[in-house]
Legacy VTK file of the C-alpha trace (Angstrom):
# vtk DataFile Version 3.0
C-alpha trace
ASCII
DATASET POLYDATA
POINTS 333 float
-45.756 13.509 59.532
-48.587 13.638 57.018
-52.115 12.741 58.103
-52.229 9.521 56.089
-48.843 7.913 56.547
-45.188 7.955 55.674
-43.815 9.499 52.496
-41.644 7.626 50.058
-39.495 10.224 48.297
-37.509 9.397 45.193
-34.383 11.173 43.990
-36.513 12.897 41.361
-38.941 14.101 44.048
-36.264 15.913 46.050
-34.008 17.050 43.212
-34.130 20.848 43.036
-36.149 21.304 46.254
-33.345 23.330 47.883
-30.378 25.419 46.803
-26.816 24.647 47.948
-27.028 27.584 50.369
-30.232 26.227 51.888
-28.556 22.858 52.407
-25.711 24.683 54.161
-28.116 26.499 56.497
-29.879 23.257 57.446
-26.646 21.355 57.997
-25.128 24.181 60.051
-28.113 24.017 62.411
-27.706 20.262 62.667
-24.087 20.637 63.718
-25.010 23.368 66.174
-27.405 20.922 67.815
-24.687 18.288 67.884
-22.322 20.786 69.520
-24.917 21.360 72.220
-25.333 17.660 72.937
-27.505 16.045 70.256
-26.563 12.357 69.952
-24.869 10.966 66.855
-22.923 7.803 66.158
-20.248 7.247 63.519
-20.627 4.775 60.712
-20.379 1.064 61.084
-19.276 -0.920 58.086
-19.573 -4.586 57.212
-17.640 -6.041 54.305
-18.011 -9.303 52.466
-19.606 -10.887 49.473
-18.343 -12.415 46.263
-17.659 -10.102 44.512
-16.826 -7.991 47.574
-18.815 -5.026 48.803
-19.688 -3.057 51.924
-22.827 -2.371 53.932
-22.618 0.903 55.850
-24.906 2.800 58.219
-24.966 5.636 60.747
-27.536 7.463 62.897
-28.269 10.781 64.620
-31.008 12.510 66.604
-31.691 16.244 66.223
-34.283 17.080 68.900
-34.647 20.779 68.043
-35.100 19.986 64.377
-37.630 17.380 65.436
-36.169 14.528 63.434
-33.908 11.524 63.752
-32.731 8.826 61.423
-29.738 7.871 59.403
-28.287 6.481 56.245
-27.758 2.922 55.065
-26.018 2.167 51.837
-24.273 -0.566 49.911
-21.355 -0.373 47.542
-19.928 -3.021 45.280
-21.272 -6.590 45.470
-22.791 -7.993 42.306
-24.169 -4.729 40.982
-20.838 -2.931 41.160
-22.824 0.165 42.112
-23.991 1.978 45.260
-27.515 2.234 46.674
-28.671 4.616 49.433
-31.691 4.356 51.736
-32.531 7.126 54.202
-35.197 6.611 56.904
-36.438 9.726 58.724
-38.421 9.604 61.981
-40.247 12.132 64.143
-38.003 12.861 67.138
-40.997 13.414 69.441
-43.241 10.462 68.570
-40.814 8.046 66.955
-43.182 7.665 64.001
-41.661 7.270 60.530
-41.905 10.483 58.526
-40.305 9.424 55.278
-38.112 6.973 53.450
-35.830 8.504 50.842
-34.050 7.091 47.865
-31.023 8.883 49.251
-28.681 8.997 46.274
-29.363 12.375 44.683
-29.124 14.413 47.896
-25.747 12.925 48.835
-23.425 15.423 47.080
-25.578 18.306 48.319
-25.582 17.365 51.998
-21.914 16.339 51.880
-20.981 19.555 50.099
-22.958 21.516 52.675
-20.973 19.888 55.469
-17.716 20.930 53.843
-19.037 24.475 53.524
-20.021 24.553 57.199
-16.433 23.558 57.969
-15.130 26.369 55.767
-17.480 28.874 57.367
-16.461 27.820 60.880
-12.701 27.605 60.308
-11.502 29.528 57.253
-10.402 33.162 57.358
-13.198 35.617 56.694
-11.166 37.215 53.915
-10.509 33.961 52.036
-10.734 34.567 48.283
-8.637 31.816 46.682
-10.012 28.247 46.604
-8.312 25.034 45.482
-10.362 21.937 44.655
-8.700 18.556 44.228
-11.140 16.281 42.429
-13.585 16.673 39.565
-16.457 14.278 40.255
-19.957 14.771 41.646
-18.685 15.234 45.199
-16.248 17.926 44.064
-19.123 19.717 42.326
-21.170 19.527 45.527
-18.293 20.877 47.602
-17.654 23.780 45.237
-21.298 24.792 44.855
-21.685 24.912 48.630
-18.318 26.556 49.344
-19.126 29.629 47.256
-22.180 30.304 49.440
-20.069 30.930 52.565
-17.100 32.917 51.194
-16.717 35.399 48.332
-14.078 33.551 46.333
-12.481 35.333 43.387
-10.622 32.369 41.934
-10.970 28.583 41.998
-8.158 26.314 40.803
-9.063 22.689 40.060
-6.823 19.676 39.707
-7.590 16.026 39.043
-5.291 13.501 37.362
-7.226 13.234 34.088
-6.832 16.399 31.981
-10.175 15.988 30.216
-12.013 15.642 33.535
-10.500 18.699 35.174
-10.922 20.817 32.054
-14.593 19.916 31.598
-15.243 20.390 35.333
-13.621 23.832 35.278
-15.512 24.911 32.172
-18.883 23.821 33.568
-18.328 25.375 36.993
-16.930 28.585 35.514
-20.118 28.975 33.498
-22.305 28.261 36.537
-20.579 30.182 39.355
-19.328 33.712 39.913
-15.662 32.992 40.730
-13.288 32.322 37.870
-12.754 28.541 37.774
-9.770 27.141 35.904
-7.969 23.831 35.654
-4.294 23.472 36.543
-1.767 20.784 35.682
-0.639 19.758 39.190
-1.997 19.686 42.697
0.888 21.921 43.801
-0.332 24.560 41.348
-3.810 24.393 42.871
-2.718 24.453 46.507
0.018 27.099 46.336
-1.184 30.308 48.037
-4.755 28.964 48.351
-6.780 30.264 51.288
-9.020 27.172 51.250
-8.239 23.695 49.924
-10.956 21.074 49.408
-10.112 17.468 48.595
-12.920 15.349 47.145
-11.281 12.303 45.618
-11.123 8.516 45.744
-7.360 8.598 46.361
-5.773 6.332 48.941
-2.597 8.436 49.235
-2.116 12.177 49.909
-3.137 14.322 46.951
-0.864 17.262 47.780
2.326 17.945 49.704
1.802 19.596 53.081
4.848 21.771 52.418
2.893 23.497 49.638
0.129 24.608 52.004
0.210 28.305 52.821
0.163 29.620 56.364
-3.390 30.580 57.280
-4.992 28.077 54.901
-8.020 25.974 55.715
-8.328 22.398 54.420
-11.482 20.296 54.127
-10.809 16.662 53.287
-13.804 14.429 52.658
-12.848 11.720 50.191
-11.801 8.888 52.496
-13.056 7.176 55.636
-10.725 4.231 55.977
-7.960 3.721 58.560
-5.507 2.843 55.788
-6.368 5.663 53.359
-5.918 9.419 53.417
-6.077 12.464 51.156
-3.712 14.635 53.234
-0.260 13.831 54.576
1.077 13.786 58.115
2.657 17.211 57.775
-0.693 18.782 56.875
-2.377 17.164 59.879
0.487 18.115 62.198
0.450 21.763 61.075
-3.295 22.071 61.461
-5.831 22.708 64.162
-7.584 19.395 63.549
-11.403 19.300 63.677
-13.332 16.133 62.761
-17.074 15.792 62.306
-17.218 13.324 65.237
-14.511 12.549 67.796
-15.660 8.954 68.017
-15.104 8.493 64.287
-11.446 9.507 64.502
-10.280 6.259 66.110
-12.364 4.153 63.721
-11.700 5.353 60.216
-10.064 8.794 60.054
-7.069 7.603 58.073
-5.540 11.085 57.849
-5.341 11.258 61.649
-4.477 7.605 62.294
-1.666 7.413 59.753
-0.201 10.755 60.877
-0.159 9.445 64.452
1.401 6.149 63.371
4.188 8.141 61.694
4.792 10.077 64.914
3.714 13.379 63.367
1.005 13.925 66.015
-0.058 12.553 69.373
-3.332 11.282 70.795
-4.290 14.793 71.930
-4.235 16.363 68.456
-8.033 16.511 68.092
-8.983 20.123 68.809
-12.780 19.863 68.810
-15.688 18.465 66.877
-17.143 20.675 64.159
-20.397 20.979 66.094
-18.567 22.293 69.145
-17.006 25.038 67.035
-20.291 25.887 65.316
-22.081 26.061 68.661
-19.350 28.229 70.203
-18.516 25.591 72.801
-14.909 25.465 71.549
-12.984 28.097 69.590
-12.268 27.692 65.919
-9.545 29.718 64.246
-7.724 32.088 66.595
-4.992 33.493 64.298
-4.822 34.554 60.668
-1.694 32.433 60.096
-3.211 29.320 61.671
-3.739 26.252 59.468
-7.072 24.530 60.096
-8.329 21.169 58.893
-11.854 19.767 58.857
-11.932 15.991 58.450
-15.357 15.211 57.010
-15.928 11.479 56.847
-19.711 11.631 56.750
-22.280 11.458 59.540
-26.027 11.282 59.989
-26.000 14.830 61.379
-25.979 16.378 57.918
-28.106 13.537 56.583
-30.963 14.039 59.040
-30.757 17.834 58.877
-30.923 17.884 55.086
-33.552 15.167 54.862
-35.883 16.916 57.285
-35.648 20.146 55.304
-36.456 18.249 52.095
-39.284 16.343 53.779
-40.998 19.553 54.873
-40.654 21.024 51.394
-41.944 17.849 49.788
-45.022 17.919 52.035
-45.690 21.549 51.111
-45.295 20.743 47.407
-47.435 17.603 47.523
-44.552 15.391 46.414
-43.916 11.756 47.209
-46.088 8.702 47.618
-47.823 7.642 50.823
-46.775 4.283 52.262
-47.905 2.642 55.479
-45.826 1.390 58.383
-47.835 -0.470 61.002
-46.847 0.325 64.588
-45.669 -2.689 66.510
-48.759 -2.578 68.763
-50.851 -3.418 65.702
-48.445 -5.459 63.662
-47.648 -7.886 66.479
-51.322 -8.667 66.933
-51.926 -9.739 63.346
LINES 1 334
333 0 1 2 3 4 5 6 7 8 9 10 11 12 13 14 15 16 17 18 19 20 21 22 23 24 25 26 27 28 29 30 31 32 33 34 35 36 37 38 39 40 41 42 43 44 45 46 47 48 49 50 51 52 53 54 55 56 57 58 59 60 61 62 63 64 65 66 67 68 69 70 71 72 73 74 75 76 77 78 79 80 81 82 83 84 85 86 87 88 89 90 91 92 93 94 95 96 97 98 99 100 101 102 103 104 105 106 107 108 109 110 111 112 113 114 115 116 117 118 119 120 121 122 123 124 125 126 127 128 129 130 131 132 133 134 135 136 137 138 139 140 141 142 143 144 145 146 147 148 149 150 151 152 153 154 155 156 157 158 159 160 161 162 163 164 165 166 167 168 169 170 171 172 173 174 175 176 177 178 179 180 181 182 183 184 185 186 187 188 189 190 191 192 193 194 195 196 197 198 199 200 201 202 203 204 205 206 207 208 209 210 211 212 213 214 215 216 217 218 219 220 221 222 223 224 225 226 227 228 229 230 231 232 233 234 235 236 237 238 239 240 241 242 243 244 245 246 247 248 249 250 251 252 253 254 255 256 257 258 259 260 261 262 263 264 265 266 267 268 269 270 271 272 273 274 275 276 277 278 279 280 281 282 283 284 285 286 287 288 289 290 291 292 293 294 295 296 297 298 299 300 301 302 303 304 305 306 307 308 309 310 311 312 313 314 315 316 317 318 319 320 321 322 323 324 325 326 327 328 329 330 331 332
């Protein structure tokens, strides 16, 4: 915490403060703490309004990092847009460290989480990456993924040809691997060592039969019990690792729908990502094993990334001081 108060940090303040690889390092440490017992709760979501929208929030404490907090955001309603607020507190004193306009860091911390999943579960010799999706979250996933494996090729598919072509051209110019667009998800997934889905789809975006033995899949586009990016066959074939066990029964549509179809049983959850990162549970044990990381979003990566950005913002003199009265003072006034 600064000497004078809490920092308000805008998206412009934190944009460019860390590289994708630095986000990955911070998020990996957050999941290690979670694997060793740090508390975290999955999202809760309220829906309503006219027009309809959702209010969502989740929380986590990272004692070794020294921070706790969460994310609260809205989507839809009258604005038809999304708005993100991120409060960060000192884990020792409980004092508020910062409040972030949390929008701009979202693809970076979410991409970092996907990369931590790749690093924990994909084969070390993975060189061929498939990305399904071409939006901001797909960019975040790809930028982070290339920091944990030396990919030679990246194949990108999304339904709109112009979108996938422009995505591939931009990422090919920015990154070392050769990035190219393909005309079908099957063309992207075939023989891929790693598959990342980052879409808004409600139905599976590739056929599990097309997935190669030994592949790793990170799916992160849906957190709804009635929606999924991967089919029951993919889940059934895979060593299934979610970000949080508790989230699985709430909104992990890939797991819930596969179970409803009879493709898997209740015991199909192998471990949480944090348990694998911390070495509490094994990750991949065979080269031909299919692994799947179901990344629905938690405050683990949110708090870990936000604390890193907070420290850098303090060092750089960024942000604006705001005051939060402690209850002992506020209640007396």
